[in-house]
Structures are given as C-alpha cells and as structure tokens.
N, C-alpha and C positions, 0 to 999 in steps of 0.2 A: 697662213691659216692658223698655225700653232700659236703665233704671237697674238692674234685676235682672240683666240680661245683663252689664253692666259690673261690678257687684259680684261676680258669679260668676267673671268673668275675673280680677278683682283677687285674689280669694281663691285661685283656681287658681294664679296666678303666685306668690303669697306662699307657698302650700303647697309648690309645686315648689322654690322657693328654699330653704325651710327643710329639706326632705327631701333635696335633692340637693347643697346647699352647706353649710348651717349645721351639720347633724348630722355629716356626714363630717369637717368641719374640727374640730369639738369632739372627736369620737372620736380623730382623729389626734393632736391636741395632747395629749390625755389619755394616749394610748399612748406618745408620744414622751417626755413628762415621766416616766412610769413607767419607761421604759427607761433614761433618764438617771439617775434615782435608783437603779435597780438597778446600773448600771455604777459609780456613785460608791460605793455600799455595797460592791460587790465589790472595787473598788480599795482602799478603806480596810481591808478585811479582809486583803487580800494584803499591804498595807503594814505592818499590825500584826504579821503573821506573820513578815515579813522583819526587822523592827526588832530583836527579841531575838537573832536569828541574827547580824545585822550587828554588834550591840554586843559580842557575845562574840568574834566573829572579828576585829573591827577595833580591839581594844584595843592602842594603840601601846606598843611596848617602852619601858622607862624609859631615858632618855638619861643617859649618864655625863658628868658635868661634867669638863672637863680638870683634871688635877692641877696644882697651883701649880708654876710653873717649866717646864711642858711647852712645847715649841716648837710654835707655830702658824704654818702656812704662810700667806703673804700675797703678793699681787702689788703691785708699786709702781705707783701711778697717777700719770701725768704730766699 
C-alpha cells in the first residue's frame, strides 16, 4: 500500500514538473528561436533592398590626377 502511494506521488511530481516546467520551457525556446529567425530574415531582406540603392547613390566621382608641372601645396615638417 505504501509502495503504491509513493509511486503515485512520484508520478504526480514528475507529471507536474513536465507540465509546468518542461513544456513551457520547450515552447518558449521554440518561439524565441522562431522570432530570432524571423528578425534575421527581415534584416537580410531590408539589407538586400538597401544595397542596390546605396551602390547607385554612392558611386564615387572619378578623381582627376594632377597635371604634370602643377603646383602641390605642402607643409614643411621639422
């Protein structure tokens, strides 16, 4: 009789632990991973949309090389 009562209490505590701790932790970690992957995907999409715009807008103008014999200012270093 005592053995059955102890088994019942053991299974009750194991069940409560699984239902109140293990399942919520599992669901929460699954939800957090999903949210992180969604945020990463959203960031990558916005980055891909901005790259072509930045490439077109940020093309540097061609630099003119100074002509031969042109005076170049400099400061004397002591």
